[in-house]
Every structure is written in structure tokens, then in C-alpha cells.
N, C-alpha and C positions, 0 to 999 in steps of 0.2 A: 504493500500500500504506500501511497505517496505520503511522505512525512509531514510536509507543511510548507506554507508560504509565510515568511516573516518580514515585517518591516519595522525597524527600530528607530527610524528617523523622526517620526511624529512624537510630539510630547503631549498629545491629546489623550482622551480616554481610551482605555484598552478594550478592544473587541476581539472575542474569539469566535470563529465560525467553524462549525463541524458539519461536513457534507462529504459523502463518498464520491461525489462528482467533482473532479478537480476543476473542470471548466467553470462551475458555479463559484468556486473559491477564487479562481483567477479574476473573474468579473467583479465579484464582490470586493476583492482587494482593491481594485482600481477605484471603484465608487467610494468606498469608505476612506481611502487615503486622500482622495480629493477633498473630502469633508474634514480632513485634519485628524482623523482617528488613527490610533496605533493598532494595526490589524494583524491578527495571526489566524491562519487557516490550517485546519487539520482534517485529514480524511478518515482517520481511525478513531472511533468514539471512545475506545478503551484508553487510548493514549490521551485523549482530551480530558478524561476524568482525572488521570494522574497529573496532568498539567495544571488543572484547576486546584488540585490539592496543594501544589507546591508554588503556585504563582498567582498573583492578583490579576483578575480581570473584572471590568466593570459590567460588561454585557456579553451574553452568549447568544449567538444565532445558531440554531440547531435543527438539522434535518430530522424529520420524523421517521421515515423508512430508511434504515441503514442496516448493515451487517458488521459485526456479528450480533449487535444488539440495537434495538430501535431507540428513537429519541426519548420516549417516555421512560424507558429503562435507564437511560443515561441520567435523566433528571432525577429519577428515584435514588440513584447512587449519590449524585451531587448533593441532594437535599439532606443526606445523612450527616454531612460535615459542613455544608454551606447553605444557610437559610436566606442569605441576602442577595445572592447573585441574580441580576435581572436577566430573564430568559425569554427569548422569542423563538417560536417553533415554526419551521417551514414544512409545508405539506405539498406533495406533488399534485393532489387533487382534494377538493373539499370533502369528498366521500371517504378519503383516507385519513382524515383528521381524527385525533383521539377524542373520546367522549368529553363533554364539557365538565363532567364530574372529575375526570382525571386531571384536566387542566387546572381546575380549582384546587384539588387536593395537593398537587405538586407545586402550586403557586407559580404557574407559568403566566407571565404577564401579558403575552399576546402571541398570535400566530397569523400567518398569511400563506396564500398559495404561491408556489414557485411561478416565476414568470421570466421571460426574456428581458423585461423591463424591471428595474429595481426601485421604481418610484415609491410604491407602497411600502416596501421593506425599509427604504431609507427614511421615510416619514415615521415609521414605527421605531426605528433606531433613534432618530432625533428626539422623538417623544420620550423614549426610554431614558436617554441621556439627560433630558431635562428633569425627569423624575428623580434620577440618581443625584443630580446636582442639588435638587431641593432636599432630598434625604440627607445628603452630606452637610448641607447648611443647618438642618435641624439637629443633626448629631453634634455639630460644633457648638451650636447654641446651648444644647443640653449639657455638653461637657463644661462649658463656661459657667452655666448656672449651677452645675454640680460642684464645681470648684469653689464658686462664691458661697454656696450653701455650706460646704465643708469648712470653709474659713470662718463663717458666722457661727457654725456649730462649735468649732474649736474655741472661739473667743468666749462664747456663752458658757461652755463647759469649764473653761479656765476660771471664769468669774465665780461660778457656783463652787468650784473646787476651792477657791480662796475662802469662800464662806465656810465650807466644811472644815478647813484647817483652822479657821478662826474659832469655831465651836470647840474643836479638840484642844486648841491651845489654851483655852480657859481652864482646863482641868487636866493635869498631868496623868491622872488615873485613867482617863478615857483615851489617851493617845493610842492611835492605831486601832481603836474599837471598830470604826466603820470599815477599815481594810479587812479586819478579821471576819466581820459579819458578811462582807461581800464574798470572801474566799470560802467560808463555811457554807454559805448559800449555794455557791457554785458546786461544791462537792455534793450537796444533797441533790441538786438539780441533775447533775451528771449520773448519780446513782439511780435516780428515778427515770433516766432515759429521756429527759426533756430535749427539745430541739435546740439547735445552736442559737436561734433567735431568743428563746426563753432564757438560755444560759447567759447570753449577753445582757438581757434585761435584769436578771438576778445580780449580775456582777455590778452593773451601774447602780441599780436600785439599792444594793447593800451599801455602796459607797455614800449615797446621799440620803439614807433612810432617816437620819437624825438631823438633817439640815435645818429643820424648823426650830431647833434649840437655839438658833441665833436670835430668836425673838423672845427667849425666856430670860428674865432678869438674873444677873449673876448671883444676887443674894439668895435666890432660890436654887439655881443650878449648882452652886458650890456649897450649899449648906451641908454641914456635917451632921447636924442633929436631925431628928425625925421631922418630916415636913408636916405642917398643919394641913387641915382639910382644904383650906383656901389655896395654899401653896401647891398642894398636889393637883388641884384643879387647874392651876396655871401650867404645871408640867404637862398635863394631859392635852394641852392645846398644841403641843409641838408637831404632831402629825398634820393637823389642819394648816398650821403656819407653813410647814414644809411644802405641802401640796400647793398652797397658794403661791409660794415663791417660784416653784417649778412650772406652774401653769402658764406662765408668760412665754414659754418657748415650746413649740410643738415637738422639738427633739426629745423632750422629757415626758411626753404623754404616756408612754408605755410603763414608765417607772412610778408614775404618780400613785397608782393603786398600792404599790409597795410602801411608799412613804406614808400614805394616808391610813393604811389598814394593818400595819405590822404590829400594832398593839391590840388588835381584836383577838378575842378568845374563841376557841371552837365551841364552847358552851354558851356563847352569846353575852358574856359578862365583861367584854373588853370595851375599848373606846377607840375612836370617837362615835361610832355609829351603832355599837352593840350588835354587829352582825354575828351570825352563827353558822357553823358547819361550812358547807360549800358556798354559802353566800359570800364568804371571805375569799377574795381572789387567791388562786393556788400559790402564786409567787409571793404573796404577802404571808400566807401560812408558812411557807418555807423560811422566809426571812425572820418570822417570829421565833422559830425554834433556834435559828442561828444567833439571833440577837440575845435571847435569854441565856443560851449556853455561854456566850462571851461575857455577859454580865456576871454569871455565877463563877466563871473561872478567872476573872480579872480582880486584881487587888483594888479595894476602895479605901477611902480615907477612914471609913468607919468599920471595916472588916478586911480580913485577908481573903485571898482566893479560896474558894471552896474545893475540897479534895474531889478528885475525879469520880470516885465511887459514889460520893454523896450527890454529885451532879447527875450521874446516870440514874440513880434512884429517883431523884426529883423529876427527871424527864419521864421516867416510867409512870410515876404517880400522877403526873399532869397530862398523860396521854388520854385524850378523849374529853378533857375538861379545858385546859389551857391550849393544848396542842392538838392538831390533826393527828389521829392515831397512826396513819400510814407514814406520815412525815417523821413523827417521833420514832417509830420503829426503824425507819431508814437511817436516821441519824445515829441511833443507838448501834446499828449494824456497822456504821462507819467508825464509831468510837471503839467498837470491839475488834474489828478486823482491819481497819485502815488508819489506826491512830497515828502512824508515822506521818501521814499527810496533815493531820491536825497539828502535830508537834512542829512540823516544818513551817506551817503558817504562823504559829505562835512565836517561833524562834526569829522569824523575819519581821515581826511587827511589834513585839513587846519591848 
């Protein structure tokens, strides 16, 4: 079979034509080159598939009836690895065209009958190139918007991160608390087989779950004696304050349920909404266990860290009341069988 006709002079869009009639390729080469396109003609459809795998083309002109495989079979193979290539199909006769369902399924953008005149085909090619130009412009705009959004997201994230560090800087006993809650939550999520998206939400949600404490007076936040009922009511406002802080940016919409509901209890006696059971978002239920574990295993001004055996027993006792039983059981399993991961987190944050 004839290997191909190549023209590397043009700097225009790259067109690949596949037809087992060499004369068609010769003629098409002349017409497309006159229009400023970079043209490649190939008579072997199998070679064309390999060429498209390894080289960029903007548009494919493809004969339907060929050997050893027909044009629709060529497109079937191409669509397995290239969904974007613009494809025009040539048919020797309208009765030999593939069914409309096949054209739609394979995302073939157009087809026309072969003719000694190439006017119709060139119009389809020009129309295809215009579509490609528009799609390229849209891609560039989307990429610029994406870059701008990423920069905005980073700036906002850094601002809230500063608030988080401000909260932890108030009290040396809570230094690293949010980092550990984040890491413990991720361990639980992974053990439960949650999706990568949920794991990411757990990680970020854990980091910012206490951000609302920025709005709690230091006299209450740092008090070493037992809190009065009024002071405890003030402390209980921090989930709502945190959710309000984060609500100003859509990038935090997925973690707001964690921030707002991580102090809810499975038995409905938590705050701020007194949700119960599965009314509480799953990721908030996970964070609640991680948060309480870190509180019990961290030294406070008014007490030392609780022994691990005591902490485990407390989690067992609170399963079904304070904690979701499945999550409590999962975390106990981690403490029993993967404690090295817990220890590594503590060593890196305490």
C-alpha cells in the first residue's frame, strides 16, 4: 500500500486524510495546501490509527469503505484514546453511508459523498476548522479562568489558615489539634473506603473545624476553671461562627457541614442543631470521633492526657450515644491494629 503524501511546509492546521484511492489523496492534497493547511494523506487505515496515537492532528477526513477495515471501525478505535479529534466521513454513495445512529455514537461531525469536485468537502473542512478554533478559544478561556480561580482559592485558603493559626496560638495546649483531627479523620475515612473527594473534604474540614473559636473571647477560651453555664453557651457558638466565616467562599461549601455539625451527638443531644443519627452528615460524624479522641489524648492546663486504655473504653461506652457506632468501631479497629499510624501523626504534631 502507498505510505502517504506529506507536506510540512504549511504552518496551518493539520489535516489527515485516509483513503485507499491514492488519486483522491493527491487531489485533496492540492486543494487543502492551497487553503494553507498542513496535509498528510495515508492509504492504510491501520497505519492512520497508529499515526493519530503518536501525532497531533486537528481534523481527519476518512473514507468509509476501505480495507482491511472500514471507516467506522477506524473511528471506533480512535475514539478509545481520542475523544476530541474532528472527523469527516467520505462515502462513495449515499446508500453506502453508515447509519445515523453510528455517526452519532462515534461522534462523527459530518460526512459527504465523494465527488470529482471538492467544493462541498472543502466547505465542511473550513466549517470544521472554525469549530476547532472556537473550541480552542474556549479551552484557553477556561484555562485562564481556572488559573485565576486557583489563585483566588489559594489566597482565601491562606487567609483562613492564618485565622486557624491565630486560634491555636492563643493556647499552647491546643497547638497542632486541628492537624491531628484532620489526619485522624482521614484515617477513618480511608478505613471506611470513602472516595478521594470525601477524603479531601475530611482533610480540609478537620483543619478548619474549630475556626469559629476566633470569635470566642479569650477569657472564656483560656479559662482554666470550670466554665459557667453562660460561658459554655458562648463556647457552643463556635461551630455556627465557623460556618459563617467559611460561607463567604464557595470553595469551602463542602466542609461547612463538618464545621457546623462536628459537635452533634448520635443520640441527638449535641449542638448547635440537636441532630440525631444519620441526620448528622457522615463526614461530621467522623470528625466528631477524631476531635474527641484528640481532646482526650492531649494535655490540658487542667489535666494530663488520658491513658490510651481509658480513651478506648470511653469511645466504646459512647458508641451509639455520642458517636456513630460504625465510626466508633472503625476507629477502635485503627487504634488496635494500626496504632503506628496514630503515633506517627502525634509525633509530627505534638
